[in-house]
C-alpha positions as CSV (number, residue, x, y, z in Angstrom):
1,M,13.3,18.4,-7.9
2,A,16.4,16.2,-7.7
3,A,17.0,13.6,-10.4
4,T,17.5,11.0,-7.6
5,Q,15.4,10.8,-4.4
6,V,16.7,9.2,-1.2
7,L,13.9,7.7,0.8
8,R,14.0,6.6,4.4
9,T,11.5,4.6,6.4
10,A,9.1,6.7,8.5
11,G,7.5,4.1,10.6
12,P,7.1,0.4,11.2
13,T,6.4,-2.1,8.5
14,T,2.9,-3.5,8.6
15,A,2.1,-7.1,7.4
16,I,-1.4,-7.5,6.0
17,A,-2.9,-11.0,5.6
18,V,-4.2,-11.2,2.0
19,T,-6.9,-13.7,0.9
20,T,-9.2,-14.0,-2.0
21,S,-11.6,-11.5,-0.2
22,S,-10.9,-7.9,0.3
23,S,-9.0,-7.4,3.6
24,T,-10.2,-5.2,6.4
25,A,-8.9,-1.7,6.1
26,V,-5.5,-1.1,7.8
27,T,-4.4,2.4,8.7
28,I,-0.8,3.0,8.0
29,T,0.6,5.4,10.7
30,P,4.0,7.0,10.6
31,A,6.3,7.1,13.7
32,G,6.1,10.3,15.8
33,T,5.2,13.4,13.9
34,T,6.7,12.4,10.6
35,Q,4.5,13.2,7.6
36,V,4.5,10.3,5.1
37,S,4.6,11.1,1.4
38,Y,5.5,7.7,0.0
39,C,5.0,4.1,0.9
40,G,6.7,0.8,-0.1
41,F,4.5,-2.1,-1.0
42,L,6.1,-5.6,-1.2
43,N,4.4,-8.8,-2.4
44,T,6.7,-11.8,-1.9
45,A,4.0,-14.3,-2.9
46,S,3.9,-16.1,-6.3
47,T,0.4,-14.6,-7.0
48,P,-0.6,-11.0,-7.7
49,I,-2.2,-8.7,-5.1
50,A,-4.4,-5.7,-5.8
51,I,-4.5,-2.8,-3.3
52,S,-6.7,0.2,-2.8
53,I,-5.4,3.3,-1.0
54,T,-7.8,5.7,0.8
55,P,-6.9,8.9,2.6
56,V,-7.9,9.3,6.3
57,V,-9.2,12.8,6.9
58,A,-9.9,14.2,10.3
59,G,-9.5,10.7,11.8
60,V,-12.0,9.2,9.4
61,G,-11.3,6.9,6.6
62,T,-13.8,5.4,4.1
63,A,-12.0,2.3,3.0
64,V,-12.6,1.1,-0.6
65,T,-13.0,-2.6,-1.2
66,A,-10.0,-3.9,-3.1
67,A,-10.8,-5.7,-6.3
68,F,-8.9,-6.7,-9.4
69,P,-10.0,-4.8,-12.6
70,T,-11.9,-7.0,-15.0
71,A,-11.8,-7.0,-18.8
72,G,-13.4,-3.9,-20.2
73,S,-13.5,-2.1,-16.9
74,S,-11.2,-0.1,-14.7
75,N,-11.0,0.8,-11.0
76,N,-8.7,2.6,-8.6
77,T,-6.6,-0.3,-7.5
78,I,-2.9,-0.9,-8.0
79,V,-1.9,-4.4,-9.0
80,L,1.4,-5.6,-7.5
81,G,3.5,-8.1,-9.4
82,V,4.6,-11.5,-8.0
83,S,7.7,-12.4,-6.1
84,M,8.9,-8.8,-5.8
85,G,12.5,-8.5,-4.8
86,T,12.1,-4.8,-3.9
87,P,9.0,-2.8,-2.9
88,M,7.0,-0.7,-5.3
89,V,7.1,2.9,-3.9
90,I,4.0,4.9,-4.4
91,A,3.1,8.5,-3.5
92,V,0.4,8.4,-0.8
93,P,-1.6,10.8,1.4
94,P,-0.1,11.7,4.8
95,L,-2.4,9.3,6.6
96,F,-4.1,6.5,4.7
97,Q,-5.8,3.1,4.8
98,V,-5.0,0.1,2.6
99,T,-7.2,-2.8,1.6
100,A,-5.9,-5.7,-0.4
101,I,-7.1,-8.8,-2.3
102,G,-5.1,-11.6,-3.8
103,T,-5.7,-14.6,-6.1
104,A,-4.5,-16.8,-3.2
105,S,-3.5,-16.4,0.5
106,S,-0.4,-14.4,1.0
107,T,1.2,-11.5,3.0
108,L,1.6,-7.8,1.9
109,Y,4.3,-5.8,3.6
110,V,3.6,-2.0,3.8
111,T,6.4,0.5,4.9
112,P,5.7,4.2,5.2
113,M,8.6,6.4,3.7
114,V,9.6,10.0,3.4
115,D,11.9,11.8,1.0
116,Q,15.2,13.0,2.7
117,T,16.9,14.5,-0.3
C-alpha cells in the first residue's frame, strides 16, 4: 500500500439536513459504475454531528438511528467535530446509507470518493 493515497470524488456531494432528531436515511450513490471505497464527511456548523453508516445489500438498507454516545456506554456512531475546514474521510461499504443527528440544526455534506493511487 502506498504511503500516500490520492482520492478523487466518485459522485455528487449530498447535503443532509441535520436536526436534534435522527435524520431519515440517505443512500449515497456513486456516479456511473464507480465503486466507492471512501467518503468525505464535512460538518461546517459550530456544533457536533454524530453519524451512522449502514451498508445497502441487494438494494436493501436497514438504517440505524443516529445517536450520540452517552457516558458509560458506546454505539456505532462517528462523531464529527465542529467547523471542519476539511472533510473527515472514512472507509465505507460500496453502497451505504447515512443517518445523522446534531445538537442543533445544521447541514452535513457527504461526498463519495475512490482511491486513484
